[in-house]
N, C-alpha and C positions, 0 to 999 in steps of 0.2 A: 357878784364878789361877796365871800363870807364877812359878816364883820364880825371882827375878836373882841373879848372883853377887853376893859378899858384897863384893866388890871393884869391882863395875860403878860405883858409883854414889861420886862423889866429892866432889860438891856440892852441898848441897840450898838451895832457893832458895823463899822464901815470900813471897807477895805482903804489904802492909799491912793495911788497912783490911779489915776481917770478915774476914782472917785471922789477924793477930796482934790487932789492935786494933780492938773494934766502933766502927760512930760511926752516927748519925742525922741527917741534913742537918737534919731537922724541928726540931730542939733549936734551931739555929741559927738558921733562918729564924723561928720562933716569937721568939726576942729579939730579932729585927731587927724585928719589922711595927711595933711601938710608935713605931720612930724614922723610918717612913716613912709612905708613903699607900697601901701595900699589903699584904694579908693575907699569911700563912702560908705558903698554898695560891698564891696568886697570884706568889709572890716568884721562886720556880723557874721560871714561865714566862715573866715579864719576863727574866729572867738568860739563858733558853734562846734569847732573839732576839738576842743578842749572842755573838760566839766570845772574849767577855772570857775566861773560865774556862780555854778550851782554850790561849788565849795564855799566860798566867800560869801555867798546869801545862806548858807546854813551854819554858817560861823565857824568853822573848821580850818580856817587862814584867817590871820592880821590883816589890817589893810595896807602895810605896807608890804608886806609879802607877796598881797594880790597886785599890787603895782607893780613890783618887781617882776611878778611872772606874766602879766600882762604886756608889760614892755618889752620882755623878751621875746613873746610869741610875736607881737607887731613888729619889732622893730625900732620902738618910737625912744626917744631920747628925751627925757624930760624930768624936773625935779617933781619931787612928791608934791607940793603945793599947786603947781603948774598942773598937773593931772587932775589932781582931785578937783580944781576949776572946771577942766574938762566934764571930768567925768559925771558931775553934777550939773552942767550948763541944759542935759535933758527938759530941765524943769519950767513951766512957763508961770506966769505972775499971778494969773487970776484964778483963784481956785473956782472948782466946779460945784462946792456948795459954799456958802457962807456962813460966814465966824458967829453970827447973828442967829442963825438957825440951829447951829450945834450948841450955842451957849441958852439957848432956849429950853430944847430938848435936854439938857442936862440939869437944869433944874428941878425935873422929875424924873428923868431914867438916868441907869447908870451908862458911859460912853466910852466905849472901846475901839481902839485901832487894831485891825487884824490884817497881817500884810508880808509878802514876800519881799524882803528888802534888805539891805547890806548898809555896815556901820558906816562908810561914806556918804551914802545917800542920805541917811537916817541924821546923821549929825548935822549937814545942811540943811534939810528942811524942816528940821527941828529949831535952827534959829532965822529960818527965812520966811516961815509961815507960823504966825502968830494961832490960827486957829488951832493949831495941833497941841496949844497949851491948856485946851478946852476939852479937853479927853481926860478921863478918871485914870487910864491905863492901857497898857501897848501892848502887843501878842505880835513879835516881831521876829521872823524868821531866822536871824543871824542870831539872837537870844534865845529860841527855843530848841534850834538845831535842827529843825525840819519846816519844808516847803509847803505849801496848798498843794495838791489836796490830800497832805498824808493826813490821816487822821490825828496823828499827835498835835499837830498845830490847832486843830479845831477843839480839842480837848483842853490843850491849855487856855482858848480863849472862854470856853465854859468855865472853867477853873477862875478865871479872873473876872468872868461875868458877876460871879456869886449868885448865881441861879441855876435852875432847871434848864436844858438845852431848849425846850419849846417855849420858854421865857425870851428867847434872845431873839432876836431881828439882827440879820446880817445883809449887808449888800455888797457885791464883788461885781466888776465890767466882765469878769470872766465866767462863761456858764459853766465850765466842769469845775473851778472853785467853789460856785454857789451849790453843785450837785454834790463836791464834797462836805459841805456843811449839814446840807438837808439827811445827808447818811448819819451823821452822829444827830440828830434831831433837831437842829437849829433851821428856823422858817428864816427861809432866805430868798433873794430875789435878783435877777440880773439888773443891774446899773444900769439907767440909759440915759438919765439928766436928772437936776434935782427936782422938776415939777413932776416928776414920774413915782419918785421917791416920798414923795410929801404925799400923793395919793395913795402910794401903799401903806405908808404909815396912818393915814387918814383911815384908809380901811379897816386896820386894826385897832381903832378906839384912841390911837396917840394921838396926844394933842399937843400944842406947846404956844 
């Protein structure tokens, strides 16, 4: 594999879900099922008939409006706090990369999070996972108004990276989102695990 110059990469960008923090939507659907007339398997199929989640993750609606509309679609009766507790139960406690790893990288490189997410999820993970406080900035779909793989969200990441696209390294667990980043000139690889990403960084002359 090609060795990259030590000074080439200036900003390292991580996806959030399944790169920093693992999640499993089934956890939320399982808790939601007793509150509505659908099974855990039927809930995502029901939600897929609406663009509700897309609107929420692009910031087109406020959290309370989202909760109200989703509750109406599924016939759920719950208060806002109870719903948010269920909606955020998808996240698992142990991160996929360590806080010490991010902290060490940040001593030499600018660090960003680039994520398709929503206001309820991000507020929760910000409070629950101190690792997120080790990043310099955050490119979030509901703030940008665009979802990966839209060019708009990668261009916002490049702006916040404060360097040229080819000086950014990005990793995401979804191949289409990696390709979207490459289309904008970003050096990007698909995330498999922490050891693999460490190797990818080392191959680019990145040390920590």
